[in-house]
N, C-alpha and C positions, 0 to 999 in steps of 0.2 A: 433137202435142198433141191432146187429145180435145175433144169438143164441150163447150161451157159449159152448166152446169146452173143453172137458176134456184133460188134458195133459198126461193122461195115468197112469196106475197102477205103472209102474216102476218109473216114476217121483215122484209119491206119496211116494213110499218107500224111494227114495233118499232124498226127502224133510224131511220126518219123521226122518231118520237117522241123517241128519244134525241138526235138531232141538234137538234131544237127545244129540248129541255130544256137541253142543253149550251150552246147559243147564249144562251138566256135567263139561265142562271147566269153565264156570262161577262159578259154585258151588265150584270147586277146587281152583280157584284163589281167591275166597272170603273166603274160609275156612282156607287156609294156613296162612295168617296173623293173623286171629283170634286165631288159635291154637297156633301160636308163642307167642302171647300176653298172652293168658289165661293159657296155660300149661307151657310154658318155661319162662314166665315173661320177654319177650324180650322188650328192650327199643325201642322208636320210631326210633332211628337211625338204630338199627339192623333190624327192620321190613322194613325200606326203602331200606337198602342194599339187603335184601332178595328179595324185589320186583324188584330191578334193575338188579339183577343177572340172573333172568329167561330169559328176552329178550336178554341179552348179550350172554349168553350161547347158546341160540337158533341161534343167528346170527353167532357165531363162528362155530357151527355145519352146518349151512346152506351153508356157503361159499364153503367148499370142496364138499358137496353133490350135489350142483347145476348141475354140468356137468354130474354126474352119473344119476341123476333123468331124465335129458333130453333124455337119450337113453333107458329108461325103460318104461314099460306100466304104464301110469299115474294112472289109477284107483287102481291098486294093491299098488303102492307107496303111494297114498293118504290114503288108508285104513290102511296101515301099520304105517304111520306117525301119523294118528289119534289115533290108538291104543297105540302107544308109548307115545304120548302126554297125553293121558288119564291115562296111567299107571304111568307116572312120577309125576303126581299131587298128 
């Protein structure tokens, strides 16, 4: 086996930011149904509708934005969408 090579400091920052983002998204997706049940006394049917509406709305927004994203700088768009997704949870 050869010597291990470092992927660089920038890659480490990108990997760490992805990890924080994924953790925050998971926390938000897990907390939303729990809050609906404990605070709002939502029924199981209401929680399942809430869980189904998130991806459906995301798909409806993604369809018209696809061509727009294609012609813009990807890194800025990805950061903006990540922040918007974190804010909406």
